[in-house]
Each structure stands twice: as C-alpha cells, then as structure tokens.
Steps between C-alpha positions, in 0.01 A plus 500: 500500500875455539670454165855395419627650175824354369691725262327802651789727400455418135325674211155355577567450872539874552137540394383189685607642837297814442197319356473248784555761770238729344257207515561474874736204505821459699797440271806297584762532227790267422755603240867420452564859388667429167367826357539722805669825403351530150164645600321748273289652776405449864333160547245419769640316801368165623370477857765236558792524258749211490813483288514127445556241230181302434697181567545620859129530570383256769152387605543678834531832318163443335292423806193722495531586128168476313631512145833486318544710186805352332655752261869427561664374181762561236250675275709548196546294183856628431608388849355160425700490179814596691462211744176300490597299809483806724158591361366147557650482850348827620173490306411135551701372797463830686126505439461149634710577807272792589186299422604206718584735786162669461314171497690375806413824682129459424473789257172438314571693177796517263482734201767437239628748242500289187511646149320500167844435352434131568287508183817591311481465124132491406457763229159654434292247693332654805576278799308434817623326815453155347744565216808290442827628648777573248763685705796641307719622787644373827283752681180364345611140556564575867143626535358189333700280736400700806130481409524122463677449832267738685204302369643186660549686830149642514261344752169563674681726747732669250341682209725610213400768248705554184506852354624476142599861458530676167823681420518782753552867426451830675638739756636366829729634773713195419503554126606248237592615151564150369129441434353560155294817550736659750801418284360652182412819688840515669675484164270771364575733790874426499590497128177608325467152354218256570747221454358161412740217582271249325307545178195606702256245357466280808187515713517562872233558767588798721388604848599782733711393798258663744207310351693178560539599866128581517412160353708326767317692771155432354567128459640475854171646627273281285320200655763230527292239319470733200877520458623162623709351220401786269735597218396838362643723230550855628447778248230629267363378167565841346863493610643247254745697288752443229821664616498723192165640622658587833780675312241714322339598833838603642590687181172690521585621850864596448526793263801482273549128543525250217438127491809299414565129469834352598699352213509170685124496560319170448150383599471453876418133576286619793184545299159446659156655547296432810136489609418653840131413539563278803643790701177694451285200589701431816518866607193675353578825680866512396587742222840595363592857588765546232555452128814543293353817351430654842828392660748607233438877545540464878824306463622748241455786744680308774791409273541860382487642852758258634847655518751298298238250383667450162839420650341276764316307232806471278710382796246230581379630837151365437601186308482192722758296309763773524437542874536126559811473284660781700421329829626167367829667407524654848423170672196659662250224420409187697748215468265289288535747210869416474451131575235455232691701241800270542307179444551321170 
C-alpha cells in the first residue's frame, strides 16, 4: 500500500513513518518543515519526502496513493489562543483542501487525526464516541468543524475514518515538551520541580505517540467497510488520569523532585474522561504497547542523557508555540500567517 502522511516530520509523524514502513507500506511524506532543526533524535525518512504546504497539494500528486493519513495541524492550544484564525485555517481549511485533492485523485481512504479534546468540559462522566461535543479551545473547535465537513465530503468511493486521539505523550525523535506528561517530566529534570500549571484536578485521557501511529496503521489496513465513516477514540480505558496523578508518577521516578503548583494555577477547563471500547471492538488484535508508567522511566533516561537538555527545554526548543513565534518574527512562515493575523 502507498500511504501519504501529512505532517510526517511532526511528533507523531516521526513514529508513523517507521510504523508504516515496518508494516511493508511505501510512505510518501508531505510536511512544510515548521519544526525542522529542533529534532531530539534521528527520525526515520519517508520513501518520498516532500517539503510542501498542505495547501499546495494537488490531485496529480496523489495518483496511486491508497490511503491518506492526515496529521498536519497546529496541534497546540496556546497557539490557538494566540491567533485562532490561523488554527482554524490550517486545521479545518487545510484538512479539507487535502481531502478534496485525495477524493479527486481517487484515493479510497482518508484517515483524519481528530482529538478527544472535542469533548472539552465534561467532568467525571465517561464519554464514548456518541457524546456531545463541548470544545473549549480553537484547536478543539477546528477538529469539530473538520469532522463535520469531512462527513459531508465522504462518499461510496471515499471512506473517511476519524481517530479521536487522547492527549499524546512519550519519547519521539521529534520531541514535544508542551504536552502534559512530557512537560511535567521536563520540569522535574530541569529544576527538580514537577510543576503543575493548573490545579491538577482535571481529567485527561493519555496515549503514547507511537500507539497513535500504530492505530493509524491498523485502521488503514482494516476492511474498508469496517472503518468507513467510523469515529473512534484512541487510547485505553485504564489511561484516564487526573493530572495530579501524572505528577505523582513523575515524582516517583525523579529522585529529589518535589511537586509544586503555580501560584496562578486554576482548574483546567479541558476536563474529560473517555471510553475506548469501540477501538477494541474494531481492532480486536490491537493492543497498546505503552502506558504512562512504562514510558516515564524511558523518557527520564533520555532527558538525562541529552546534553544541555535543561537549557534546551528552558529556551523552548521543544515547545511548538515558541518555535512558531520565532519563525513568525523572522518572516519565515507562509504568507497566510501574516495575512490572517492582520485581519480584524
């Protein structure tokens, strides 16, 4: 199978290349390269690697592609807060541009990286795929909008599958430290504080970034009628955590650390628990390989062994918002970033 992965040079994309290639698939990658130069390790290389904005993808480029795995997005709530229009443009309009090109090219499958964050502010209730959407960020709203528009585009010849991913964590050659688990560990390694920026009471489902990549691969290989129009939560029922619980896991792995709460900490409005039974029913053979408890010690070792990790973390090397802000200041982003940011 020939697979196009958009955003293949991202945090999850770095694993997706490796996972799909190991399964015997040919990978074509398209990425604009916003985060080139801030790698944590040596990522796998796509069989065909294109540096390209998703808005420049054409149907001719997708001839012969069997499935599109659409990861490319502004995957960051703070960036959405900085300028929601950019998030909506890339995450919704960009998704639809790629999907229309894929459909016009005759690509039969389109797998979309949605998010459990669309459930938003739900408290203790455990939610399945039929739950109401209560998004509390531009990022989550963009995913809701993209799902709705993709549903309208779907047809007998164009099957869309929606992977509602839990909050990602874990080691990656294109590391992010602006995700909950990774961030708490990075603070612990850098300043000996497991630093909670919220009060820690909010619930969040968590899943390792490599397991997300594995789910994309498994769903792309499933019988098409089993996944046509399917929206599926990606994660595990045992992996719903309050953030304060994650802090305790990190604290238990980093000797000498202490848990602290920022003076400005308030409850995080992103507060939801999720049911993952449908994933198991759809993919009976699929099992998560990682848990927070198994991943934190591995990440801890990697962080400690990395020269200058503390200074890199403090300087924002692995924080997506800081990277984007720097490129915006340098004028190194596509013109629509500036055009959208100037609109009233």
